[in-house]
C-alpha positions in Angstrom: 152.4 18.0 107.6 155.6 16.0 107.4 156.8 14.2 110.5 160.6 15.0 110.9 161.2 12.3 113.6 161.1 8.6 113.4 160.0 6.2 116.1 163.7 5.8 117.0 164.5 9.5 117.5 161.6 10.6 119.7 160.0 9.5 122.9 156.8 10.6 124.7 156.8 10.9 128.5 154.0 10.9 131.1 155.1 12.0 134.5 152.6 11.0 137.2 152.7 12.5 140.7 151.2 11.3 144.0 148.7 14.2 143.8 147.2 12.5 140.7 148.5 15.2 138.3 150.0 14.0 135.1 152.3 16.0 132.8 153.1 15.1 129.2 156.3 15.7 127.3 158.0 15.0 124.0 161.8 14.4 123.9 163.8 14.2 120.7 167.3 13.0 119.9 169.6 15.9 118.9 173.2 16.1 117.9 175.9 18.7 118.4 178.2 17.5 115.6 176.7 15.2 112.9 174.2 12.4 112.8 177.0 10.0 111.7 178.9 10.7 114.9 177.1 8.4 117.4 178.9 10.0 120.4 177.4 13.4 119.6 173.8 12.1 120.0 171.8 13.0 123.1 168.3 13.5 124.3 167.1 17.1 124.0 165.0 19.2 126.3 161.6 17.9 127.3 158.8 19.9 125.5 155.3 19.9 126.9 152.5 18.2 124.9 148.9 17.4 125.5 147.4 14.1 126.8 145.7 13.7 123.5 149.0 13.8 121.6 150.6 11.4 124.1 147.7 8.9 123.7 147.7 9.3 119.9 151.5 8.6 119.6 151.3 5.7 122.0 148.6 4.1 119.8 150.8 4.8 116.7 153.6 2.7 118.2 156.0 5.5 119.3 158.1 4.9 122.4 156.3 6.0 125.5 157.6 6.2 129.0 155.4 6.5 132.1 157.3 7.7 135.2 156.0 8.0 138.7 157.6 11.0 140.4 157.9 10.5 144.1 159.2 13.7 145.7 159.0 14.9 149.3 156.5 17.7 149.9 157.8 21.2 149.6 159.2 22.9 152.7 157.0 25.8 153.8 159.1 28.8 155.0 157.1 31.1 157.2 157.8 34.8 156.6 157.5 37.2 159.5 154.7 39.6 158.8 155.2 43.3 159.5 152.5 45.7 160.4 151.9 48.6 158.0 151.4 52.0 159.6 
């Protein structure tokens, strides 16, 4: 299999949450014009990957980012229950 991205055009992300859950993603540089137009380059959408892939790419020297996501807990909205007849 041919790898289409170099170490400069892809990054691997690990998002860690206070719950202990970790989610892994791959993000690639994309362009909306041409690769020669630097202003048209941007990071694409994060795509899910496995922990194994993240660890493998980290070992191979690819750019890896580990982010700790601190968000407040979700707000619980109580719904009024109705009695069925």
